[in-house]
Every structure is written in structure tokens, then in C-alpha cells.
C-alpha positions, 0 to 999 in steps of 0.5 A: 513445469507448466504448473510452475510457469502458470503459478509465476504468471499468476504472481506476476499479474497479481503484482501488476494489478495490486501494485498501483492500488497498494501505492495509492493506499500507502499514500493515503495512509501517510496523509492520514498519519500526517493529519493526525500528527498535526492534530495531536501537536497541541501544547499539553498542560 
């Protein structure tokens, strides 16, 4: 039982630490995607 609670605590703290980092990364990648779409919207011909 003790090992399970330690494992759950590890998962909890990893989420608490990595959630803000991941959200920043997602926002950054979305901005990148938006910029590339704007660049690619040139008239083809």
C-alpha cells in the first residue's frame, strides 16, 4: 500500500510540475502553426 501511495504522489507531482510547461509548449506550437498558415496562404498559380 505504501508503494502505491508513493507512486500516486510521484504522478501527482510530475503533473503539477509539467502541466504549466506543457501548456506553454502547446501555446508556442499553436502560434508557430498560425504563422506558417499565414505564410502558406499565397495565391497559387
